[in-house]
C-alpha positions as CSV (number, residue, x, y, z in Angstrom):
1,M,34.4,-39.6,45.5
2,A,37.7,-41.4,44.9
3,K,37.7,-45.1,45.9
4,K,40.1,-46.0,48.7
5,K,41.6,-49.5,49.1
6,G,39.0,-51.6,50.8
7,S,36.1,-49.6,49.6
8,F,33.2,-50.7,47.5
9,E,29.7,-49.6,46.6
10,T,26.4,-51.1,47.8
11,K,23.4,-50.0,45.9
12,G,25.3,-46.9,44.8
13,R,26.3,-45.9,48.3
14,P,30.0,-45.9,49.1
15,S,31.0,-48.3,51.9
16,L,34.4,-48.8,53.5
17,I,35.8,-51.6,55.6
18,E,39.3,-51.5,56.9
19,T,41.0,-54.6,58.2
20,K,44.6,-55.5,59.0
21,S,46.2,-58.9,59.0
22,S,47.1,-59.7,62.6
23,L,47.2,-62.9,64.5
24,R,47.4,-60.7,67.6
25,R,43.9,-59.3,66.7
26,L,42.6,-62.8,66.2
27,N,43.9,-63.8,69.6
28,R,42.4,-60.7,71.1
29,A,39.0,-61.8,69.6
30,R,39.3,-65.2,71.1
31,A,40.3,-63.7,74.5
32,Y,37.2,-61.4,74.3
33,V,34.9,-64.4,74.0
34,N,36.8,-66.3,76.7
35,Q,36.6,-63.4,79.2
36,E,33.2,-62.1,78.4
37,G,31.1,-65.2,78.0
38,D,30.6,-68.2,80.3
39,A,31.1,-71.7,79.1
40,K,27.5,-72.3,78.0
41,Y,27.4,-69.1,75.9
42,R,30.7,-69.8,74.3
43,S,29.7,-73.4,73.5
44,F,26.4,-72.2,72.0
45,I,28.0,-69.6,69.8
46,E,30.9,-71.8,68.7
47,N,28.6,-74.6,67.7
48,L,26.1,-72.6,65.7
49,P,25.8,-73.8,62.1
50,V,26.1,-70.2,60.9
51,L,28.8,-67.6,60.7
52,F,28.8,-65.5,63.8
53,Y,31.0,-62.4,64.2
54,A,31.3,-59.3,66.3
55,V,33.0,-56.1,65.2
56,D,33.7,-52.7,66.9
57,S,30.8,-50.4,66.6
58,E,33.1,-47.6,65.4
59,P,35.2,-47.4,62.2
60,P,37.3,-49.2,61.1
61,Y,34.9,-51.9,62.6
62,T,37.7,-54.0,63.8
63,P,36.7,-57.7,64.2
64,L,36.3,-58.7,67.9
65,Y,35.2,-62.3,67.3
66,V,34.8,-64.7,64.4
67,S,33.2,-68.0,65.2
68,P,34.9,-71.3,64.3
69,A,32.1,-72.0,61.8
70,F,33.9,-69.6,59.5
71,E,36.6,-72.3,59.0
72,R,34.0,-75.1,58.8
73,F,32.5,-73.2,55.8
74,G,35.9,-73.3,54.2
75,Y,37.1,-69.7,55.0
76,P,40.4,-69.5,56.9
77,L,40.0,-67.1,59.9
78,E,42.9,-65.0,58.6
79,D,40.8,-64.2,55.5
80,W,38.5,-62.3,57.7
81,L,41.3,-60.0,58.8
82,N,43.0,-59.8,55.4
83,D,40.0,-59.2,53.1
84,A,38.0,-56.0,53.6
85,A,35.0,-57.4,51.7
86,M,35.0,-61.0,53.1
87,W,31.8,-60.4,55.1
88,V,30.0,-59.5,51.9
89,R,31.0,-62.8,50.2
90,V,29.7,-64.9,53.1
91,I,26.2,-63.5,52.9
92,H,23.9,-66.0,51.1
93,P,22.9,-64.7,47.7
94,D,19.2,-64.8,48.6
95,D,19.8,-62.5,51.5
96,R,22.0,-59.8,49.9
97,D,19.2,-57.5,48.8
98,W,17.7,-57.1,52.3
99,V,21.1,-56.9,53.9
100,F,22.0,-53.8,51.8
101,E,18.7,-52.0,52.2
């Protein structure tokens, strides 16, 4: 199987994540949280000391929401949209084995 841009292998299984750089998408994600959640839920999610994100359940798994913690951990929010493998890099090394099982 030929590798496509944005593809990688996890434990020998091909995986593909497709993302596009778009501030409009980031704004859509923020609007999603603002419209779908009440103030308590938003406050809870946005203040978690972990990375929290939501993606479409269908390929290309478009990001719907990325928590502000992403930037507190030193990753610009735009990196989420520009780098297909960003989510892999934010997984703690001790957790990677079970994530890819």
